C-alpha positions as CSV (number, residue, x, y, z in Angstrom):
1,X,8.5,52.2,-53.2
2,X,5.0,52.4,-52.1
3,X,2.4,49.7,-51.2
4,X,-0.2,49.7,-53.8
5,X,-3.1,47.7,-54.8
6,X,-2.7,44.3,-56.3
7,X,-4.7,45.0,-59.2
8,X,-3.6,47.2,-61.9
9,X,-6.8,49.0,-62.3
10,X,-6.9,50.4,-58.7
11,X,-10.6,50.0,-58.5
12,X,-12.8,48.2,-56.0
13,X,-13.3,44.6,-56.2
14,X,-16.5,43.0,-57.2
15,X,-17.5,42.5,-53.6
16,X,-16.9,46.2,-52.9
17,X,-13.7,45.8,-50.7
18,X,-10.3,47.4,-51.5
19,X,-7.8,44.6,-51.9
20,X,-4.7,45.9,-50.2
21,X,-1.9,43.6,-49.0
22,X,-1.9,42.4,-45.4
23,X,1.0,43.7,-43.5
24,X,0.2,41.9,-40.2
25,X,1.7,38.6,-38.9
26,X,-0.9,36.1,-38.2
27,X,0.3,34.7,-34.7
28,X,-2.5,32.1,-34.2
29,X,-0.3,29.2,-35.8
30,X,2.6,30.4,-33.7
31,X,0.6,30.2,-30.5
32,X,-0.7,26.8,-31.4
33,X,2.8,25.4,-32.0
34,X,4.0,27.0,-28.7
35,X,1.1,25.5,-26.7
36,X,1.9,22.0,-28.1
37,X,5.5,22.3,-27.3
38,X,4.6,23.5,-23.9
39,X,2.5,20.5,-23.3
40,X,5.2,18.1,-24.6
41,X,7.7,19.6,-22.2
42,X,5.2,19.3,-19.3
43,X,4.6,15.8,-19.8
44,X,8.4,14.9,-20.7
45,X,10.0,16.8,-17.9
46,X,8.9,14.6,-14.9
47,X,9.9,11.5,-16.9
48,X,13.4,12.7,-17.3
49,X,13.9,13.4,-13.6
50,X,13.4,9.8,-12.3
51,X,16.2,9.8,-9.9
52,X,19.7,10.1,-9.2
53,X,21.7,6.9,-10.0
54,X,23.7,5.7,-6.8
55,X,25.4,2.7,-6.0
56,X,24.0,1.2,-2.9
57,X,26.4,-0.3,-0.3
58,X,26.3,-4.0,0.7
59,X,25.4,-4.9,4.3
60,X,25.7,-8.0,6.3
61,X,22.6,-7.2,8.4
62,X,20.0,-9.9,8.7
63,X,16.7,-9.5,7.1
64,X,13.8,-8.3,9.1
65,X,11.8,-11.4,9.9
66,X,8.2,-11.5,10.7
67,X,7.3,-11.3,14.4
68,X,5.0,-14.4,14.1
69,X,4.4,-17.4,11.8
70,X,1.4,-16.7,9.7
71,X,-1.8,-18.6,10.4
72,X,-3.0,-20.9,7.5
73,X,-6.7,-21.6,6.9
74,X,-7.0,-24.5,4.4
75,X,-10.0,-25.6,2.4
76,X,-9.7,-29.2,1.3
77,X,-11.2,-31.0,-1.7
78,X,-14.7,-31.5,0.1
79,X,-14.7,-27.8,0.9
80,X,-14.2,-28.2,4.6
81,X,-12.2,-25.4,6.2
82,X,-9.5,-26.2,8.8
83,X,-6.8,-24.5,10.8
84,X,-3.7,-26.5,11.8
85,X,-5.4,-29.9,10.9
86,X,-8.4,-29.1,12.9
87,X,-11.6,-29.3,10.6
88,X,-14.3,-26.9,11.3
89,X,-18.0,-26.2,10.1
90,X,-18.6,-22.7,8.8
91,X,-20.0,-21.6,12.2
92,X,-17.3,-23.2,14.1
93,X,-14.7,-21.7,11.9
94,X,-16.3,-18.2,12.4
95,X,-16.1,-18.5,16.2
96,X,-12.6,-19.7,16.2
97,X,-11.5,-17.0,13.9
98,X,-13.1,-14.4,16.2
99,X,-11.5,-15.6,19.2
100,X,-8.1,-15.6,17.4
101,X,-8.8,-12.1,16.1
102,X,-9.5,-10.9,19.6
103,X,-5.9,-11.8,20.6
104,X,-4.2,-10.3,17.5
105,X,-5.9,-8.6,14.6
106,X,-2.6,-7.9,12.9
107,X,-2.0,-11.6,12.4
108,X,-1.2,-12.6,8.8
109,X,-3.8,-15.1,7.5
110,X,-2.9,-17.3,4.5
111,X,-5.9,-19.1,2.8
112,X,-5.0,-22.4,1.0
113,X,-7.5,-23.9,-1.3
114,X,-7.4,-27.3,-3.1
115,X,-7.3,-26.7,-6.9
116,X,-10.6,-28.7,-7.2
117,X,-12.6,-26.8,-4.8
118,X,-14.9,-24.2,-6.4
119,X,-13.6,-20.6,-6.3
120,X,-16.8,-19.5,-4.5
121,X,-16.0,-21.7,-1.4
122,X,-12.4,-20.2,-1.1
123,X,-13.8,-16.8,-1.4
124,X,-16.5,-17.6,1.2
125,X,-13.7,-18.7,3.6
126,X,-11.8,-15.5,2.8
127,X,-14.8,-13.5,3.7
128,X,-15.3,-15.3,6.9
129,X,-11.5,-14.4,7.8
130,X,-12.1,-10.8,7.0
131,X,-15.5,-10.6,9.0
132,X,-13.6,-12.1,11.9
133,X,-11.5,-8.9,12.1
134,X,-8.3,-10.0,10.3
135,X,-6.9,-7.3,7.9
136,X,-3.9,-9.0,6.5
137,X,-5.3,-11.9,4.3
138,X,-3.6,-13.5,1.4
139,X,-4.2,-16.4,-0.9
140,X,-1.5,-19.1,-1.2
141,X,-0.9,-20.6,-4.7
142,X,2.0,-23.0,-5.8
143,X,4.6,-21.2,-7.9
144,X,5.9,-23.0,-11.1
145,X,8.9,-24.1,-9.2
146,X,6.7,-26.2,-6.8
147,X,7.1,-24.2,-3.7
148,X,3.9,-22.5,-2.1
149,X,4.0,-18.8,-2.0
150,X,1.5,-16.0,-1.2
151,X,-0.4,-15.1,-4.5
152,X,-2.2,-12.1,-3.4
153,X,-3.0,-9.8,-0.5
154,X,-5.6,-7.6,1.0
155,X,-8.5,-7.7,3.3
156,X,-11.5,-9.6,2.5
157,X,-14.6,-7.6,3.2
């Protein structure tokens, strides 16, 4: 059984080409499917190997405590900053913070601001703390339960 022309007449097409059947396989769609599958497996493989499940042991060891109590800088309703109930002006606060930073730059500083104080004033005080040289600065907010907790961290620059 021989392969012949599709047309019964056996002559040329109207465009001048002989219409013989194609005997090759078009691999382009197969390559496209394989590349899509490769991408799917490359993305999915790291997600499947998140870790080995283990049962961690219980311990009676005490939690690691901070070496020092964090310093609190408070901004009251009038926008006056204070440290440990000692009210400062902006210049006085800067001088006091620089003196404290000279002693220990790794001291944790918590900034508390009254709810009625403009946000810019609290950020100004945070900036002064960062300029003084402290690198661990956080805001304190009141949690829904009522206890004060650090709200965010990072150095103020």
